[in-house]
A tleap script that builds the chain and sets N, CA, C and O, in Angstrom:
source leaprc.protein.ff14SB
mol = sequence {
  NMET PRO THR LYS ALA LYS LYS LYS THR GLU
  LYS LYS LYS GLU GLU LYS VAL LYS PRO GLN
  LEU ARG ILE LYS LEU ARG SER TYR ASP SER
  LYS VAL MET ASP LYS SER CYS GLN GLN ILE
  VAL GLU ILE ALA GLU ARG ALA ASP ILE LYS
  ILE ILE GLY PRO VAL PRO LEU PRO THR GLU
  ILE HIE ARG TYR THR VAL ASN ARG SER THR
  PHE VAL HIE GLU ASP SER LYS GLU GLN PHE
  GLU ILE ARG VAL HIE LYS ARG LEU ILE ASP
  VAL LEU ASP PRO ASN GLN ARG PHE ILE ASP
  SER LEU ARG GLU LEU THR LEU PRO THR GLY
  ILE GLU ILE GLU ILE LYS ALA CILE
}
set mol.1.N position { 43.712 -129.567 133.407 }
set mol.1.CA position { 44.278 -129.569 132.072 }
set mol.1.C position { 45.642 -130.278 132.115 }
set mol.1.O position { 46.528 -129.860 132.860 }
set mol.2.N position { 45.819 -131.363 131.313 }
set mol.2.CA position { 47.075 -132.109 131.348 }
set mol.2.C position { 48.229 -131.318 130.739 }
set mol.2.O position { 48.053 -130.508 129.829 }
set mol.3.N position { 49.393 -131.582 131.271 }
set mol.3.CA position { 50.585 -130.921 130.752 }
set mol.3.C position { 51.095 -131.682 129.539 }
set mol.3.O position { 50.586 -132.745 129.186 }
set mol.4.N position { 52.120 -131.105 128.908 }
set mol.4.CA position { 52.686 -131.737 127.709 }
set mol.4.C position { 53.323 -133.079 128.037 }
set mol.4.O position { 53.231 -134.024 127.254 }
set mol.5.N position { 53.970 -133.161 129.195 }
set mol.5.CA position { 54.628 -134.415 129.576 }
set mol.5.C position { 53.608 -135.533 129.744 }
set mol.5.O position { 53.851 -136.666 129.328 }
set mol.6.N position { 52.464 -135.217 130.354 }
set mol.6.CA position { 51.430 -136.238 130.529 }
set mol.6.C position { 50.857 -136.677 129.189 }
set mol.6.O position { 50.572 -137.859 129.000 }
set mol.7.N position { 50.684 -135.746 128.257 }
set mol.7.CA position { 50.156 -136.090 126.933 }
set mol.7.C position { 51.110 -137.023 126.197 }
set mol.7.O position { 50.681 -137.960 125.524 }
set mol.8.N position { 52.421 -136.755 126.333 }
set mol.8.CA position { 53.403 -137.600 125.654 }
set mol.8.C position { 53.392 -139.012 126.214 }
set mol.8.O position { 53.454 -139.981 125.457 }
set mol.9.N position { 53.312 -139.139 127.548 }
set mol.9.CA position { 53.295 -140.484 128.123 }
set mol.9.C position { 52.014 -141.219 127.760 }
set mol.9.O position { 52.040 -142.433 127.558 }
set mol.10.N position { 50.892 -140.509 127.672 }
set mol.10.CA position { 49.640 -141.147 127.258 }
set mol.10.C position { 49.729 -141.632 125.819 }
set mol.10.O position { 49.234 -142.713 125.500 }
set mol.11.N position { 50.352 -140.847 124.950 }
set mol.11.CA position { 50.509 -141.267 123.556 }
set mol.11.C position { 51.405 -142.492 123.455 }
set mol.11.O position { 51.133 -143.401 122.671 }
set mol.12.N position { 52.482 -142.518 124.255 }
set mol.12.CA position { 53.382 -143.670 124.226 }
set mol.12.C position { 52.660 -144.930 124.685 }
set mol.12.O position { 52.851 -145.999 124.106 }
set mol.13.N position { 51.842 -144.813 125.710 }
set mol.13.CA position { 51.095 -145.971 126.181 }
set mol.13.C position { 50.127 -146.464 125.118 }
set mol.13.O position { 49.964 -147.671 124.941 }
set mol.14.N position { 49.487 -145.548 124.413 }
set mol.14.CA position { 48.552 -145.936 123.363 }
set mol.14.C position { 49.278 -146.606 122.201 }
set mol.14.O position { 48.756 -147.546 121.601 }
set mol.15.N position { 50.477 -146.127 121.881 }
set mol.15.CA position { 51.234 -146.707 120.777 }
set mol.15.C position { 51.744 -148.102 121.120 }
set mol.15.O position { 51.824 -148.961 120.243 }
set mol.16.N position { 52.086 -148.337 122.376 }
set mol.16.CA position { 52.637 -149.627 122.768 }
set mol.16.C position { 51.589 -150.738 122.765 }
set mol.16.O position { 51.940 -151.912 122.648 }
set mol.17.N position { 50.334 -150.393 122.889 }
set mol.17.CA position { 49.288 -151.402 122.943 }
set mol.17.C position { 48.967 -151.862 121.525 }
set mol.17.O position { 48.131 -151.277 120.837 }
set mol.18.N position { 49.643 -152.912 121.111 }
set mol.18.CA position { 49.393 -153.532 119.815 }
set mol.18.C position { 49.059 -154.994 120.066 }
set mol.18.O position { 49.562 -155.588 121.020 }
set mol.19.N position { 48.225 -155.576 119.229 }
set mol.19.CA position { 47.906 -156.984 119.450 }
set mol.19.C position { 49.128 -157.861 119.196 }
set mol.19.O position { 49.871 -157.660 118.235 }
set mol.20.N position { 49.315 -158.820 120.067 }
set mol.20.CA position { 50.411 -159.770 119.932 }
set mol.20.C position { 49.880 -161.169 120.205 }
set mol.20.O position { 48.902 -161.352 120.930 }
set mol.21.N position { 50.538 -162.139 119.616 }
set mol.21.CA position { 50.246 -163.538 119.906 }
set mol.21.C position { 51.493 -164.183 120.490 }
set mol.21.O position { 52.608 -163.921 120.039 }
set mol.22.N position { 51.299 -165.016 121.483 }
set mol.22.CA position { 52.407 -165.791 122.039 }
set mol.22.C position { 52.092 -167.259 121.795 }
set mol.22.O position { 51.080 -167.778 122.266 }
set mol.23.N position { 52.972 -167.917 121.055 }
set mol.23.CA position { 52.788 -169.319 120.697 }
set mol.23.C position { 53.803 -170.138 121.488 }
set mol.23.O position { 55.009 -169.919 121.377 }
set mol.24.N position { 53.304 -171.090 122.293 }
set mol.24.CA position { 54.170 -171.985 123.050 }
set mol.24.C position { 54.018 -173.385 122.483 }
set mol.24.O position { 52.905 -173.882 122.315 }
set mol.25.N position { 55.135 -174.010 122.194 }
set mol.25.CA position { 55.139 -175.376 121.672 }
set mol.25.C position { 55.851 -176.287 122.668 }
set mol.25.O position { 56.882 -175.917 123.229 }
set mol.26.N position { 55.297 -177.479 122.884 }
set mol.26.CA position { 55.902 -178.480 123.764 }
set mol.26.C position { 55.913 -179.819 123.033 }
set mol.26.O position { 54.961 -180.175 122.338 }
set mol.27.N position { 57.009 -180.549 123.207 }
set mol.27.CA position { 57.098 -181.852 122.557 }
set mol.27.C position { 58.178 -182.686 123.235 }
set mol.27.O position { 59.066 -182.158 123.904 }
set mol.28.N position { 58.082 -184.009 123.044 }
set mol.28.CA position { 59.111 -184.911 123.542 }
set mol.28.C position { 60.244 -185.064 122.534 }
set mol.28.O position { 61.341 -185.483 122.901 }
set mol.29.N position { 59.996 -184.734 121.278 }
set mol.29.CA position { 60.978 -184.906 120.207 }
set mol.29.C position { 61.429 -183.534 119.712 }
set mol.29.O position { 60.615 -182.753 119.217 }
set mol.30.N position { 62.720 -183.240 119.843 }
set mol.30.CA position { 63.220 -181.910 119.488 }
set mol.30.C position { 63.264 -181.689 117.976 }
set mol.30.O position { 63.079 -180.562 117.519 }
set mol.31.N position { 63.504 -182.735 117.197 }
set mol.31.CA position { 63.575 -182.571 115.742 }
set mol.31.C position { 62.213 -182.219 115.155 }
set mol.31.O position { 62.108 -181.349 114.289 }
set mol.32.N position { 61.182 -182.891 115.624 }
set mol.32.CA position { 59.822 -182.595 115.157 }
set mol.32.C position { 59.431 -181.192 115.590 }
set mol.32.O position { 58.745 -180.476 114.861 }
set mol.33.N position { 59.871 -180.804 116.778 }
set mol.33.CA position { 59.583 -179.466 117.303 }
set mol.33.C position { 60.203 -178.392 116.409 }
set mol.33.O position { 59.549 -177.400 116.086 }
set mol.34.N position { 61.455 -178.586 116.010 }
set mol.34.CA position { 62.121 -177.600 115.165 }
set mol.34.C position { 61.455 -177.476 113.796 }
set mol.34.O position { 61.359 -176.376 113.251 }
set mol.35.N position { 60.998 -178.588 113.241 }
set mol.35.CA position { 60.300 -178.536 111.955 }
set mol.35.C position { 58.978 -177.783 112.074 }
set mol.35.O position { 58.610 -177.029 111.172 }
set mol.36.N position { 58.267 -177.980 113.175 }
set mol.36.CA position { 57.004 -177.284 113.387 }
set mol.36.C position { 57.228 -175.787 113.561 }
set mol.36.O position { 56.457 -174.975 113.048 }
set mol.37.N position { 58.280 -175.423 114.281 }
set mol.37.CA position { 58.619 -174.007 114.449 }
set mol.37.C position { 58.962 -173.384 113.103 }
set mol.37.O position { 58.584 -172.245 112.826 }
set mol.38.N position { 59.672 -174.122 112.274 }
set mol.38.CA position { 60.036 -173.628 110.954 }
set mol.38.C position { 58.789 -173.395 110.098 }
set mol.38.O position { 58.745 -172.429 109.336 }
set mol.39.N position { 57.788 -174.251 110.207 }
set mol.39.CA position { 56.533 -174.063 109.473 }
set mol.39.C position { 55.846 -172.773 109.897 }
set mol.39.O position { 55.351 -172.027 109.052 }
set mol.40.N position { 55.811 -172.506 111.191 }
set mol.40.CA position { 55.162 -171.288 111.694 }
set mol.40.C position { 55.923 -170.054 111.233 }
set mol.40.O position { 55.311 -169.046 110.878 }
set mol.41.N position { 57.256 -170.121 111.235 }
set mol.41.CA position { 58.071 -168.998 110.774 }
set mol.41.C position { 57.824 -168.731 109.290 }
set mol.41.O position { 57.736 -167.575 108.877 }
set mol.42.N position { 57.712 -169.780 108.492 }
set mol.42.CA position { 57.446 -169.606 107.063 }
set mol.42.C position { 56.073 -168.989 106.817 }
set mol.42.O position { 55.920 -168.163 105.917 }
set mol.43.N position { 55.085 -169.377 107.600 }
set mol.43.CA position { 53.745 -168.779 107.473 }
set mol.43.C position { 53.810 -167.293 107.788 }
set mol.43.O position { 53.184 -166.483 107.104 }
set mol.44.N position { 54.566 -166.930 108.824 }
set mol.44.CA position { 54.704 -165.522 109.200 }
set mol.44.C position { 55.435 -164.729 108.120 }
set mol.44.O position { 55.090 -163.577 107.860 }
set mol.45.N position { 56.442 -165.333 107.489 }
set mol.45.CA position { 57.169 -164.642 106.418 }
set mol.45.C position { 56.273 -164.401 105.208 }
set mol.45.O position { 56.353 -163.353 104.567 }
set mol.46.N position { 55.419 -165.380 104.899 }
set mol.46.CA position { 54.510 -165.203 103.767 }
set mol.46.C position { 53.472 -164.115 104.030 }
set mol.46.O position { 53.008 -163.458 103.099 }
set mol.47.N position { 53.107 -163.926 105.302 }
set mol.47.CA position { 52.110 -162.912 105.650 }
set mol.47.C position { 52.757 -161.568 105.990 }
set mol.47.O position { 52.060 -160.634 106.387 }
set mol.48.N position { 54.077 -161.460 105.838 }
set mol.48.CA position { 54.833 -160.235 106.142 }
set mol.48.C position { 54.603 -159.754 107.571 }
set mol.48.O position { 54.211 -158.610 107.800 }
set mol.49.N position { 54.851 -160.634 108.513 }
set mol.49.CA position { 54.670 -160.331 109.932 }
set mol.49.C position { 56.006 -160.512 110.643 }
set mol.49.O position { 56.755 -161.447 110.361 }
set mol.50.N position { 56.288 -159.601 111.568 }
set mol.50.CA position { 57.502 -159.723 112.371 }
set mol.50.C position { 57.249 -160.700 113.513 }
set mol.50.O position { 56.195 -160.686 114.148 }
set mol.51.N position { 58.247 -161.549 113.753 }
set mol.51.CA position { 58.155 -162.486 114.861 }
set mol.51.C position { 59.436 -162.423 115.672 }
set mol.51.O position { 60.482 -161.991 115.188 }
set mol.52.N position { 59.332 -162.858 116.900 }
set mol.52.CA position { 60.498 -163.007 117.772 }
set mol.52.C position { 60.583 -164.482 118.119 }
set mol.52.O position { 59.688 -165.038 118.755 }
set mol.53.N position { 61.655 -165.099 117.700 }
set mol.53.CA position { 61.808 -166.508 118.048 }
set mol.53.C position { 62.052 -167.357 116.820 }
set mol.53.O position { 62.298 -166.826 115.738 }
set mol.54.N position { 61.989 -168.613 116.966 }
set mol.54.CA position { 61.641 -169.412 118.129 }
set mol.54.C position { 62.737 -169.381 119.195 }
set mol.54.O position { 63.915 -169.586 118.903 }
set mol.55.N position { 62.328 -169.125 120.412 }
set mol.55.CA position { 63.241 -169.063 121.545 }
set mol.55.C position { 63.176 -170.402 122.268 }
set mol.55.O position { 62.105 -170.796 122.731 }
set mol.56.N position { 64.300 -171.111 122.375 }
set mol.56.CA position { 64.273 -172.379 123.113 }
set mol.56.C position { 64.233 -172.115 124.618 }
set mol.56.O position { 65.090 -171.421 125.164 }
set mol.57.N position { 63.232 -172.677 125.268 }
set mol.57.CA position { 63.118 -172.576 126.716 }
set mol.57.C position { 63.816 -173.772 127.351 }
set mol.57.O position { 64.081 -174.757 126.662 }
set mol.58.N position { 64.118 -173.716 128.639 }
set mol.58.CA position { 64.812 -174.847 129.282 }
set mol.58.C position { 64.031 -176.153 129.151 }
set mol.58.O position { 62.805 -176.180 129.258 }
set mol.59.N position { 64.765 -177.220 128.920 }
set mol.59.CA position { 64.167 -178.539 128.757 }
set mol.59.C position { 63.845 -179.121 130.127 }
set mol.59.O position { 64.694 -179.154 131.018 }
set mol.60.N position { 62.610 -179.579 130.281 }
set mol.60.CA position { 62.224 -180.255 131.517 }
set mol.60.C position { 62.687 -181.701 131.428 }
set mol.60.O position { 62.462 -182.370 130.420 }
set mol.61.N position { 63.334 -182.179 132.482 }
set mol.61.CA position { 63.777 -183.572 132.519 }
set mol.61.C position { 63.117 -184.233 133.719 }
set mol.61.O position { 63.340 -183.842 134.865 }
set mol.62.N position { 62.299 -185.242 133.436 }
set mol.62.CA position { 61.641 -186.005 134.500 }
set mol.62.C position { 62.327 -187.361 134.571 }
set mol.62.O position { 62.323 -188.116 133.599 }
set mol.63.N position { 62.924 -187.673 135.735 }
set mol.63.CA position { 63.628 -188.946 135.911 }
set mol.63.C position { 62.841 -189.847 136.851 }
set mol.63.O position { 62.302 -189.406 137.866 }
set mol.64.N position { 62.789 -191.127 136.481 }
set mol.64.CA position { 62.067 -192.115 137.261 }
set mol.64.C position { 62.988 -193.301 137.519 }
set mol.64.O position { 63.675 -193.768 136.611 }
set mol.65.N position { 63.000 -193.781 138.747 }
set mol.65.CA position { 63.777 -194.966 139.117 }
set mol.65.C position { 62.804 -196.063 139.515 }
set mol.65.O position { 61.903 -195.847 140.325 }
set mol.66.N position { 62.999 -197.262 138.926 }
set mol.66.CA position { 62.077 -198.374 139.127 }
set mol.66.C position { 62.892 -199.608 139.497 }
set mol.66.O position { 63.953 -199.860 138.926 }
set mol.67.N position { 62.380 -200.378 140.466 }
set mol.67.CA position { 63.029 -201.658 140.801 }
set mol.67.C position { 62.856 -202.631 139.644 }
set mol.67.O position { 61.803 -202.675 139.009 }
set mol.68.N position { 63.910 -203.418 139.374 }
set mol.68.CA position { 63.816 -204.370 138.258 }
set mol.68.C position { 62.951 -205.572 138.618 }
set mol.68.O position { 62.235 -206.101 137.768 }
set mol.69.N position { 63.015 -205.996 139.853 }
set mol.69.CA position { 62.169 -207.116 140.262 }
set mol.69.C position { 61.271 -206.661 141.410 }
set mol.69.O position { 61.442 -205.573 141.960 }
set mol.70.N position { 60.333 -207.497 141.752 }
set mol.70.CA position { 59.341 -207.083 142.740 }
set mol.70.C position { 59.917 -206.999 144.153 }
set mol.70.O position { 59.719 -205.992 144.833 }
set mol.71.N position { 60.623 -208.032 144.608 }
set mol.71.CA position { 61.100 -207.983 145.987 }
set mol.71.C position { 62.433 -208.678 146.206 }
set mol.71.O position { 63.018 -208.508 147.275 }
set mol.72.N position { 62.950 -209.452 145.254 }
set mol.72.CA position { 64.140 -210.261 145.478 }
set mol.72.C position { 65.410 -209.423 145.386 }
set mol.72.O position { 66.199 -209.411 146.331 }
set mol.73.N position { 65.631 -208.723 144.275 }
set mol.73.CA position { 66.865 -207.962 144.039 }
set mol.73.C position { 66.559 -206.470 144.179 }
set mol.73.O position { 66.344 -205.769 143.190 }
set mol.74.N position { 66.545 -206.004 145.423 }
set mol.74.CA position { 66.167 -204.612 145.654 }
set mol.74.C position { 67.250 -203.624 145.230 }
set mol.74.O position { 66.961 -202.448 145.011 }
set mol.75.N position { 68.493 -204.090 145.112 }
set mol.75.CA position { 69.576 -203.198 144.710 }
set mol.75.C position { 69.622 -202.994 143.199 }
set mol.75.O position { 70.299 -202.085 142.718 }
set mol.76.N position { 68.923 -203.817 142.462 }
set mol.76.CA position { 68.912 -203.730 141.009 }
set mol.76.C position { 67.769 -202.814 140.570 }
set mol.76.O position { 66.592 -203.131 140.748 }
set mol.77.N position { 68.144 -201.677 139.996 }
set mol.77.CA position { 67.137 -200.685 139.605 }
set mol.77.C position { 67.394 -200.189 138.193 }
set mol.77.O position { 68.526 -200.194 137.711 }
set mol.78.N position { 66.311 -199.758 137.534 }
set mol.78.CA position { 66.410 -199.154 136.214 }
set mol.78.C position { 66.020 -197.689 136.318 }
set mol.78.O position { 65.173 -197.319 137.131 }
set mol.79.N position { 66.641 -196.859 135.492 }
set mol.79.CA position { 66.324 -195.440 135.503 }
set mol.79.C position { 65.838 -195.024 134.116 }
set mol.79.O position { 66.419 -195.397 133.097 }
set mol.80.N position { 64.767 -194.248 134.106 }
set mol.80.CA position { 64.192 -193.738 132.868 }
set mol.80.C position { 64.067 -192.228 132.983 }
set mol.80.O position { 63.984 -191.681 134.083 }
set mol.81.N position { 64.054 -191.564 131.839 }
set mol.81.CA position { 63.835 -190.125 131.853 }
set mol.81.C position { 62.995 -189.705 130.657 }
set mol.81.O position { 63.051 -190.310 129.586 }
set mol.82.N position { 62.221 -188.660 130.868 }
set mol.82.CA position { 61.417 -188.065 129.810 }
set mol.82.C position { 61.868 -186.617 129.684 }
set mol.82.O position { 61.921 -185.884 130.672 }
set mol.83.N position { 62.191 -186.214 128.466 }
set mol.83.CA position { 62.601 -184.832 128.215 }
set mol.83.C position { 61.479 -184.105 127.483 }
set mol.83.O position { 60.960 -184.589 126.478 }
set mol.84.N position { 61.113 -182.931 128.006 }
set mol.84.CA position { 60.065 -182.115 127.395 }
set mol.84.C position { 60.742 -180.860 126.848 }
set mol.84.O position { 61.228 -180.020 127.606 }
set mol.85.N position { 60.766 -180.747 125.517 }
set mol.85.CA position { 61.381 -179.599 124.850 }
set mol.85.C position { 60.319 -178.530 124.636 }
set mol.85.O position { 59.179 -178.840 124.291 }
set mol.86.N position { 60.700 -177.261 124.843 }
set mol.86.CA position { 59.745 -176.164 124.716 }
set mol.86.C position { 60.341 -175.054 123.854 }
set mol.86.O position { 61.541 -174.782 123.901 }
set mol.87.N position { 59.472 -174.421 123.064 }
set mol.87.CA position { 59.856 -173.269 122.241 }
set mol.87.C position { 58.804 -172.186 122.413 }
set mol.87.O position { 57.639 -172.468 122.694 }
set mol.88.N position { 59.235 -170.941 122.241 }
set mol.88.CA position { 58.354 -169.792 122.388 }
set mol.88.C position { 58.500 -168.900 121.171 }
set mol.88.O position { 59.617 -168.565 120.776 }
set mol.89.N position { 57.376 -168.509 120.566 }
set mol.89.CA position { 57.376 -167.614 119.408 }
set mol.89.C position { 56.406 -166.476 119.704 }
set mol.89.O position { 55.239 -166.715 120.014 }
set mol.90.N position { 56.889 -165.236 119.608 }
set mol.90.CA position { 56.036 -164.058 119.754 }
set mol.90.C position { 55.771 -163.478 118.381 }
set mol.90.O position { 56.697 -163.227 117.609 }
set mol.91.N position { 54.507 -163.269 118.083 }
set mol.91.CA position { 54.096 -162.700 116.802 }
set mol.91.C position { 53.655 -161.267 117.063 }
set mol.91.O position { 52.730 -161.028 117.839 }
set mol.92.N position { 54.322 -160.314 116.413 }
set mol.92.CA position { 54.019 -158.904 116.617 }
set mol.92.C position { 53.024 -158.438 115.566 }
set mol.92.O position { 53.272 -158.580 114.369 }
set mol.93.N position { 51.928 -157.896 115.994 }
set mol.93.CA position { 50.897 -157.307 115.140 }
set mol.93.C position { 50.414 -158.283 114.053 }
set mol.93.O position { 50.615 -158.027 112.866 }
set mol.94.N position { 49.775 -159.406 114.455 }
set mol.94.CA position { 49.310 -160.380 113.458 }
set mol.94.C position { 48.097 -159.868 112.692 }
set mol.94.O position { 47.302 -159.090 113.218 }
set mol.95.N position { 47.965 -160.310 111.453 }
set mol.95.CA position { 46.787 -159.945 110.658 }
set mol.95.C position { 45.885 -161.174 110.498 }
set mol.95.O position { 46.241 -162.275 110.918 }
set mol.96.N position { 44.741 -160.974 109.899 }
set mol.96.CA position { 43.760 -162.052 109.777 }
set mol.96.C position { 44.261 -163.172 108.876 }
set mol.96.O position { 43.941 -164.340 109.096 }
set mol.97.N position { 45.039 -162.822 107.870 }
set mol.97.CA position { 45.584 -163.830 106.951 }
set mol.97.C position { 46.484 -164.819 107.701 }
set mol.97.O position { 46.432 -166.025 107.460 }
set mol.98.N position { 47.306 -164.293 108.608 }
set mol.98.CA position { 48.205 -165.144 109.396 }
set mol.98.C position { 47.404 -166.043 110.333 }
set mol.98.O position { 47.708 -167.228 110.461 }
set mol.99.N position { 46.393 -165.495 110.984 }
set mol.99.CA position { 45.595 -166.273 111.931 }
set mol.99.C position { 44.850 -167.397 111.214 }
set mol.99.O position { 44.763 -168.512 111.730 }
set mol.100.N position { 44.311 -167.108 110.025 }
set mol.100.CA position { 43.616 -168.149 109.253 }
set mol.100.C position { 44.563 -169.265 108.836 }
set mol.100.O position { 44.212 -170.441 108.932 }
set mol.101.N position { 45.749 -168.913 108.379 }
set mol.101.CA position { 46.702 -169.941 107.963 }
set mol.101.C position { 47.245 -170.715 109.166 }
set mol.101.O position { 47.635 -171.876 109.034 }
set mol.102.N position { 47.271 -170.077 110.331 }
set mol.102.CA position { 47.707 -170.771 111.541 }
set mol.102.C position { 46.656 -171.791 111.989 }
set mol.102.O position { 46.997 -172.852 112.512 }
set mol.103.N position { 45.390 -171.467 111.783 }
set mol.103.CA position { 44.313 -172.406 112.117 }
set mol.103.C position { 44.338 -173.621 111.204 }
set mol.103.O position { 44.037 -174.731 111.642 }
set mol.104.N position { 44.693 -173.422 109.939 }
set mol.104.CA position { 44.712 -174.518 108.971 }
set mol.104.C position { 45.964 -175.383 109.088 }
set mol.104.O position { 46.045 -176.446 108.473 }
set mol.105.N position { 46.929 -174.937 109.866 }
set mol.105.CA position { 48.195 -175.660 110.022 }
set mol.105.C position { 47.965 -176.990 110.725 }
set mol.105.O position { 47.343 -177.040 111.786 }
set mol.106.N position { 48.467 -178.058 110.136 }
set mol.106.CA position { 48.381 -179.372 110.768 }
set mol.106.C position { 49.760 -179.735 111.278 }
set mol.106.O position { 50.696 -179.922 110.501 }
set mol.107.N position { 49.871 -179.831 112.572 }
set mol.107.CA position { 51.134 -180.177 113.202 }
set mol.107.C position { 51.202 -181.684 113.415 }
set mol.107.O position { 50.168 -182.337 113.546 }
set mol.108.N position { 52.411 -182.240 113.449 }
set mol.108.CA position { 52.542 -183.680 113.659 }
set mol.108.C position { 52.051 -184.100 115.047 }
set mol.108.O position { 51.905 -183.271 115.945 }
set mol.109.N position { 51.808 -185.369 115.200 }
set mol.109.CA position { 51.380 -185.902 116.479 }
set mol.109.C position { 52.503 -185.737 117.498 }
set mol.109.O position { 53.673 -185.946 117.178 }
set mol.110.N position { 52.152 -185.370 118.698 }
set mol.110.CA position { 53.145 -185.200 119.746 }
set mol.110.C position { 53.540 -183.767 119.980 }
set mol.110.O position { 54.354 -183.494 120.862 }
set mol.111.N position { 52.992 -182.838 119.221 }
set mol.111.CA position { 53.269 -181.415 119.403 }
set mol.111.C position { 52.069 -180.778 120.095 }
set mol.111.O position { 50.947 -180.841 119.594 }
set mol.112.N position { 52.313 -180.171 121.236 }
set mol.112.CA position { 51.257 -179.452 121.942 }
set mol.112.C position { 51.465 -177.965 121.688 }
set mol.112.O position { 52.558 -177.444 121.909 }
set mol.113.N position { 50.426 -177.282 121.226 }
set mol.113.CA position { 50.543 -175.868 120.903 }
set mol.113.C position { 49.564 -175.083 121.761 }
set mol.113.O position { 48.420 -175.491 121.963 }
set mol.114.N position { 50.038 -173.955 122.257 }
set mol.114.CA position { 49.202 -173.074 123.065 }
set mol.114.C position { 49.367 -171.667 122.515 }
set mol.114.O position { 50.485 -171.159 122.423 }
set mol.115.N position { 48.253 -171.033 122.147 }
set mol.115.CA position { 48.286 -169.702 121.556 }
set mol.115.C position { 47.542 -168.747 122.482 }
set mol.115.O position { 46.383 -168.974 122.830 }
set mol.116.N position { 48.230 -167.670 122.875 }
set mol.116.CA position { 47.633 -166.670 123.755 }
set mol.116.C position { 47.708 -165.318 123.092 }
set mol.116.O position { 48.681 -165.018 122.400 }
set mol.117.N position { 46.690 -164.494 123.294 }
set mol.117.CA position { 46.720 -163.108 122.858 }
set mol.117.C position { 47.216 -162.272 124.034 }
set mol.117.O position { 46.685 -162.352 125.142 }
set mol.118.N position { 48.233 -161.480 123.773 }
set mol.118.CA position { 48.810 -160.652 124.847 }
set mol.118.C position { 48.268 -159.245 124.729 }
set mol.118.O position { 48.620 -158.379 125.530 }
savepdb mol mol.pdb
quit
């Protein structure tokens, strides 16, 4: 027979298990990324859903160094970099209305979206 303390912890565990969505956005352009995040936030506000975010994650910077000529001027080099901006949005207790409107959302080209159920 469980004690009162065990019953309370079991109830707390049951209460904490709520459906959540984690939305990760990646893009090379930060302005387009912010507009897309704003669209998702507006959809959540219309559906009366609590969200956490958008949280900016660290920007990945990939740097590449390339020789300017094939073999003559080896000391002459060009440097390029690609910046990958990332945002994270947690949706607490989503409803079907929010999920349907999220499916119908058309994001601009260059935005990669990943949606996970937690």
